[in-house]
C-alpha positions, 0 to 999 in steps of 0.5 A: 091180256090187253093188246092195243090191236084188240078194239074191244079190249082197247075201248074198255081200257080207254073207257075205264081211264075216262071213267076214272078221270070223270070221277076225280073231276067230280070229286074235286069239284064237289069237295072244293064247292063244300070247302069254299062254302065252309070258308065263307060261313065259318067265323073267326074265333080265338083258335082261328083269329085270321079272317078268310081272304083271297089267300085262304080261298086260293089255297083251298082252290089249289088243294082241292083242285089238284085232286083232278090229277091225283092218279096221274101225279099222286106224290105231286098232288100230295105235296100240294095238299100238304103244303097248302094245308100247312100254310092255311093252318099256320096262318090260323084261318077258320077250318074249312075241311082242307085236311080232307084233301090231304087224306085223299091225297095220302090214300092215293100215294099209298095205293098208287105210289111206290113204297119209297114214296109212301114212306116219304109221304108218311115222314112229311105228314108226321113232320107237319103235324108235329111242327104245327102242334109245337107252333100251336097253330089252330089250337093243336094239342098233343091229343089232337095231334095224336088223333090226326096222326091216327087218322092219316095212319088209317089213310096210309094203311088203307092205301097200302092194302089196296096197293097189295090187293091190286098187285095180287089180283094182277098176279092172279090175272097173269097166272090165268093168262099163262095157264090159258096160253099153256093150255092153248099150246098143249092143244095145238101140239096135240093137234099137230101130233095127231095129224102127224100120226094120221099122215103116217097111217095114211101113208101106210094105207096108200103104200099097201094099195100101191103094193096091191096094184103092183102085184095085180098088174104083174099077174095081169101082164103074165096071164093076159095072153092065156086068160084074158078074163082073169086079166080083165078082173085084175085090171078092174081091181087095179082100177078101184084100188088105184082110185082109192089110193089117189083119194087117200093121197089127197087126204095125206096132202091135207095133213102135216107130216114131218120126217123125224128120227123116230123109228120106222112105222110098223110094216103090219097092215093098218087096223080096221073095224075088223080088229074091233073084236080083238080090241074089245077082248083086250079090255078084259081085266080093266073093270070095263065090260064091253058089249059089241054089236056089228050090223051090216057088211064092210066095204073092202075099198075104204081102208082109210075110213075103216082105219079112222073108225077103228081109231075112234072106237079105240080112243073112246074105249081108252077114255072109258078105262081112264076116266069112267071107272068100272063101267058097262060099255056098249059099242055099236058099229053100223055099216050103212050103204053110204057111211059107217056109224060108230056109237060108244056109250058107257054108264060110268062117271064120265063127267070127269073125263078129259073129253067132256068138251071136244073144243076146250080140252081132252086131247083124245077127242082132238084126235077123234075130231081130226080123223072124222073131219078128214073124211067129212064126217060128224062127231058128237061127244058129251056126258049123258043125261042119266050119267056116263058118256057117249061118243057118236061118229059117222064117216061117209065112204065117198067124201071127196077130200079137200087139200088145204 
C-alpha cells in the first residue's frame, strides 16, 4: 500500500499524476489545433450555412481546452463540451470535429465518475441529440441521430468497462496486501512463539545446572575435611557448571519469555543429541527411512548447544514427514573440537515443503534459525539439485552470547 512516508512510492505516485496531466495537456493541444485548422478550412454549405467567426473559434477553444481538466473535473468538462457543441451545432457552423471532445469527455465521465453521474450524462447526451435532430441543426436526421447515439453508447460502455476493471484491480491489490500482512503477522507470531519456547527450554537447562551446583556444593562441604581431593574435584565441576549456566542465562535474557496460564514445563531433562536415536526410532511407520551416522564425542558441558542441535534434527525430520512423502533420509551428526555439525538430507519431493525459503515462510525453519542464531551458528536449507531437501547447521560450543 502506498504511504506518504515512503519516498519511493510517493515519487512514483507523483510521477504518475504528472504523466497523466502531461498526456491530457498534449491531447487538448493536439485536438484543439486540428479543430481550429478544420474550422478555418471547411466552407459553408446548405447544411452548415453560418460562416465560422470569433464565436465559433471561441466555442471550439473552450471545448477542447477543457480536456486538460478532464481527470480532475470529469463531469464539469463533460458539461462544457456538450454545451459548447450544442450551441455550435444549433448555430449551424461548419463541422470541425467538435463532437470528438464530447466523446472524450463522455468516456472520462463513465470511467472516472460515479454511476449516478454517468446516468445523468447519458440522459443529457440523449436529450441534446434528440433536440438537435428535431430542430434539424446541421442536417441531422433520424438515421444520423441513431448513429450518434450508438457512437456515444460505445463511449459510455468503454468508460464503464474501465471503471469496473479499475475497481476489480484495486480489490485484487487490497487482497494481495491483506494476504501479505497476514503472512507477515503469522511469521512474527511464529517467531515470538518459538522464542518463548526456547526461553522456557533454556530456563530448564539453567535450572538443571543450578541443581547440579547445589548438590555438588553440598557434598563438597560435607567431605572437605575428610577427603579434600574429592572436594576439589567437585569444586572444579561446580566451576564449569556454573560458568555454563551463566552463559545460558545470558542467552535466556536475549529471548522473549512470557508468563502465561499454560501448564508448567515438564520436569524431565532437556533433550540432547543423545536422544536422536530414540527420535529416529519413532519415525518407524511414517514411510520415512532414516539412516543415522554419528561421529565424534559430545561435550558434556554444552547442554544448550545439545538441545538446539536436537531441535534442528527434530524439526528437519518433521518437515520430511509432512512434506517429502515416502523418502530416504540421511542424518549426520559430527562432533568437532569447536562445534557440532548437523546434516539432514532427504530424496523426497521436498520442493513442496513449507521450509523452501527460510526467510519467506515455513515456520519450522523460523524456529531452526532462531535456535542456531542464538548460538552464533549457521543454517542452510533448500531444495537439492537432484531432488529432495537438505538442512545443514553448525553450532559452535564457545560462542559468547549477546544480550540485545
